C-alpha positions as CSV (number, residue, x, y, z in Angstrom):
1,M,-73.6,-13.1,-51.7
2,A,-71.0,-13.2,-54.5
3,I,-70.7,-13.4,-58.3
4,F,-69.3,-16.0,-60.6
5,I,-67.8,-18.1,-57.7
6,D,-68.9,-19.1,-54.2
7,E,-68.8,-21.8,-51.6
8,N,-70.8,-24.1,-53.8
9,S,-68.4,-23.9,-56.8
10,K,-66.5,-27.1,-57.7
11,V,-63.1,-26.2,-59.1
12,I,-60.6,-28.1,-61.2
13,V,-57.1,-27.0,-62.1
14,Q,-55.7,-27.5,-65.6
15,G,-52.0,-27.9,-65.2
16,M,-52.3,-29.0,-61.5
17,T,-49.3,-31.3,-61.7
18,G,-46.9,-28.6,-62.8
19,S,-44.9,-26.5,-60.3
20,E,-47.1,-23.4,-60.5
21,G,-50.3,-25.4,-60.6
22,R,-49.4,-27.4,-57.6
23,K,-48.2,-24.4,-55.6
24,H,-51.3,-22.4,-56.2
25,T,-53.7,-25.3,-55.8
26,A,-52.3,-25.6,-52.2
27,R,-53.0,-22.0,-51.6
28,M,-56.5,-22.2,-53.0
29,L,-57.2,-25.2,-50.8
30,A,-55.9,-23.3,-47.8
31,A,-58.3,-20.5,-48.7
32,G,-61.3,-22.9,-48.5
33,T,-61.8,-23.5,-52.3
34,N,-63.6,-26.7,-53.1
35,I,-61.0,-28.1,-55.5
36,V,-62.2,-31.5,-56.8
37,G,-59.4,-32.5,-59.2
38,G,-57.0,-31.5,-61.9
39,V,-56.4,-32.0,-65.6
40,T,-53.2,-33.0,-67.2
41,P,-53.3,-34.9,-70.5
42,G,-51.6,-38.3,-70.3
43,K,-51.8,-38.4,-66.5
44,G,-55.4,-39.5,-66.1
45,G,-56.0,-42.0,-63.4
46,Q,-53.2,-40.7,-61.2
47,S,-53.7,-38.7,-58.1
48,V,-51.7,-36.1,-56.2
49,E,-51.7,-35.2,-52.6
50,I,-51.8,-31.4,-52.0
51,G,-52.5,-29.8,-48.7
52,Q,-53.3,-33.2,-47.1
53,K,-56.0,-33.8,-49.8
54,E,-55.8,-36.5,-52.4
55,L,-56.9,-35.0,-55.7
56,P,-57.6,-37.1,-58.8
57,V,-56.0,-36.2,-62.1
58,F,-58.0,-36.5,-65.4
59,D,-57.0,-36.5,-69.1
60,S,-59.6,-34.0,-70.1
61,V,-61.9,-31.3,-68.7
62,G,-65.0,-33.3,-70.0
63,K,-63.9,-36.4,-68.0
64,A,-63.3,-34.3,-64.9
65,M,-66.7,-32.6,-65.1
66,A,-68.4,-36.0,-65.6
67,D,-66.8,-37.5,-62.6
68,T,-66.7,-34.6,-60.2
69,G,-69.5,-32.2,-61.2
70,A,-66.9,-29.4,-61.6
71,D,-68.3,-26.1,-62.8
72,A,-65.1,-23.9,-62.8
73,T,-61.5,-24.4,-64.0
74,V,-58.4,-22.5,-63.2
75,I,-55.8,-22.7,-66.0
76,F,-52.1,-22.8,-65.2
77,V,-50.8,-24.0,-68.6
78,P,-47.7,-22.6,-70.4
79,P,-48.5,-20.0,-73.2
80,K,-47.7,-22.5,-76.0
81,F,-50.5,-24.8,-74.8
82,A,-52.9,-22.3,-73.3
83,K,-55.1,-21.9,-76.3
84,G,-55.7,-25.7,-76.5
85,A,-56.5,-25.8,-72.8
86,V,-59.0,-22.9,-73.0
87,V,-60.7,-24.4,-76.1
88,E,-61.0,-27.7,-74.3
89,A,-62.7,-26.0,-71.4
90,I,-65.1,-24.2,-73.8
91,D,-65.9,-27.3,-75.7
92,A,-66.7,-29.1,-72.4
93,E,-69.1,-26.2,-71.6
94,I,-67.7,-25.6,-68.2
95,G,-69.3,-22.5,-66.6
96,L,-66.2,-20.6,-65.7
97,A,-62.6,-20.6,-67.0
98,V,-60.0,-18.5,-65.1
99,V,-57.0,-18.1,-67.4
100,I,-54.0,-17.2,-65.2
101,T,-51.3,-17.7,-67.9
102,E,-49.3,-14.7,-68.9
103,G,-47.7,-14.3,-72.4
104,I,-50.4,-15.9,-74.5
105,P,-50.2,-14.6,-78.1
106,V,-53.0,-12.1,-78.8
107,H,-54.0,-14.1,-81.8
108,D,-54.6,-17.1,-79.6
109,S,-56.6,-15.1,-77.1
110,A,-58.8,-13.6,-79.8
111,W,-59.3,-17.1,-81.3
112,F,-60.6,-18.7,-78.1
113,W,-62.7,-15.7,-77.2
114,A,-64.3,-15.9,-80.7
115,H,-64.7,-19.7,-80.2
116,A,-66.5,-19.1,-76.9
117,T,-68.8,-16.6,-78.5
118,A,-69.6,-19.0,-81.4
119,K,-70.5,-21.7,-78.8
120,G,-73.0,-19.4,-77.2
121,N,-70.9,-18.0,-74.4
122,K,-71.7,-21.0,-72.2
123,T,-68.2,-20.6,-70.6
124,R,-67.4,-17.3,-68.9
125,I,-63.7,-16.5,-69.4
126,I,-61.7,-14.4,-66.9
127,G,-58.3,-13.4,-68.2
128,P,-55.9,-14.2,-69.6
129,N,-52.9,-12.8,-67.8
130,C,-55.0,-12.2,-64.7
131,P,-54.8,-12.9,-60.9
132,G,-58.2,-14.6,-60.9
133,I,-61.3,-14.1,-58.8
134,I,-61.9,-14.4,-55.0
135,S,-65.1,-14.3,-53.0
136,P,-63.5,-14.0,-49.5
137,G,-64.6,-16.6,-47.0
138,K,-66.1,-18.7,-49.8
139,S,-63.8,-19.5,-52.7
140,N,-60.6,-18.4,-54.4
141,A,-59.9,-19.3,-58.0
142,G,-56.4,-18.0,-59.0
143,I,-53.4,-16.4,-57.3
144,I,-55.0,-13.6,-55.3
145,P,-53.8,-13.7,-51.6
146,A,-56.7,-14.8,-49.4
147,D,-55.4,-13.3,-46.2
148,I,-55.3,-9.6,-47.2
149,T,-59.0,-8.8,-46.8
150,T,-62.2,-9.9,-45.3
151,E,-65.7,-10.8,-46.4
152,G,-68.0,-7.8,-46.9
153,R,-70.2,-6.0,-49.4
154,I,-67.9,-4.3,-51.9
155,G,-67.5,-5.6,-55.4
156,L,-64.2,-4.9,-57.0
157,V,-63.0,-5.3,-60.7
158,S,-59.6,-4.3,-62.0
159,K,-57.3,-4.9,-64.9
160,S,-54.3,-4.5,-62.6
161,G,-53.3,-7.3,-60.2
162,T,-51.3,-4.9,-58.0
163,L,-54.3,-2.5,-57.7
164,T,-56.6,-5.4,-56.9
165,Y,-54.4,-6.5,-54.0
166,Q,-53.9,-2.9,-52.8
167,L,-57.6,-2.0,-52.7
168,M,-58.4,-5.3,-51.1
169,Y,-55.9,-4.6,-48.3
170,E,-56.8,-0.9,-47.9
171,L,-60.5,-1.6,-47.6
172,R,-60.1,-4.8,-45.5
173,D,-62.1,-3.4,-42.6
174,I,-65.1,-3.1,-44.9
175,G,-64.6,-6.2,-46.8
176,F,-65.5,-7.6,-50.3
177,S,-68.2,-9.8,-51.7
178,T,-66.1,-10.6,-54.8
179,A,-62.9,-9.2,-56.2
180,I,-62.0,-9.9,-59.9
181,G,-58.8,-9.3,-61.7
182,I,-59.8,-9.3,-65.3
183,G,-56.3,-9.2,-66.8
184,G,-54.4,-6.5,-68.7
185,D,-54.0,-8.1,-72.1
186,P,-55.5,-6.5,-75.2
187,V,-58.0,-9.3,-75.6
188,I,-59.8,-10.6,-72.5
189,G,-62.9,-12.5,-71.7
190,T,-64.8,-10.7,-69.0
191,T,-64.7,-6.9,-69.1
192,H,-65.3,-4.1,-66.6
193,I,-68.8,-3.7,-68.0
194,D,-69.6,-7.4,-67.7
195,A,-68.4,-7.5,-64.1
196,L,-70.2,-4.3,-63.1
197,A,-73.4,-5.6,-64.6
198,A,-73.1,-8.8,-62.6
199,F,-72.4,-6.8,-59.4
200,Q,-75.5,-4.6,-60.1
201,E,-77.7,-7.7,-60.0
202,D,-76.1,-9.0,-56.7
203,P,-78.6,-8.0,-53.9
204,A,-75.8,-8.3,-51.3
205,R,-73.5,-5.8,-52.9
206,A,-73.4,-2.3,-51.4
207,R,-70.9,-0.6,-53.7
208,S,-69.0,-1.5,-56.9
209,C,-65.5,-0.3,-57.4
210,P,-63.9,-0.4,-60.9
211,A,-60.1,0.3,-60.7
212,R,-57.6,1.0,-63.4
213,P,-54.0,2.4,-63.4
214,V,-53.7,6.1,-64.1
215,P,-50.8,6.9,-66.5
216,P,-48.3,9.5,-65.3
217,R,-48.7,13.0,-66.5
218,R,-46.3,14.2,-69.0
219,R,-44.3,17.2,-67.9
220,R,-44.7,20.1,-70.3
221,K,-41.5,21.5,-71.6
222,P,-40.9,25.1,-70.5
223,S,-41.4,27.5,-73.4
224,R,-38.4,29.3,-74.6
225,P,-38.2,33.0,-73.6
226,P,-38.7,35.4,-76.5
227,A,-35.4,36.4,-78.2
């Protein structure tokens, strides 16, 4: 099994028509993610072909959900507009919002986190400034490489994208049920504790693995010999 995202998840991409959104949409599709459309205000009614799949573009998250049944969104929107994109997803009450964008002002992140809380936490936020979430063999929402590991029974949560990738690769022979990069910003949505609690409730998980970078030790200055 997996947490937060699986083969039944229907994913939309906010910012899909931009260069980063288009590139990573292709990679997510190649990983087997069920992407059902994208959102770019002002481009509703258009469609784009990505990875030999024709994907509709909508003006809003609410319209995309109504037409496709989407229950998750991946956000590739520039920092200046990211707050508005996340708030739109929260107001539409989509189940999962994966905020990939780096460089969002802390004030904006705190604002949309508080807004999600005030709305009853109907939208789980992962990120911002994160690599996303992957349930290998099922679905991949974000920028985590899909070919560095296999499906298995380890649950992984990390603030570091690099550590996420390294552990997934080093333990590829055992495999993962879900790996989550929660992001390294001061204010994030899903925390280590949130993810570990979800893994604890997953009957298919054998082990959970929280990972965090360890700061280098400071070398102690040698003491001066007595005069």
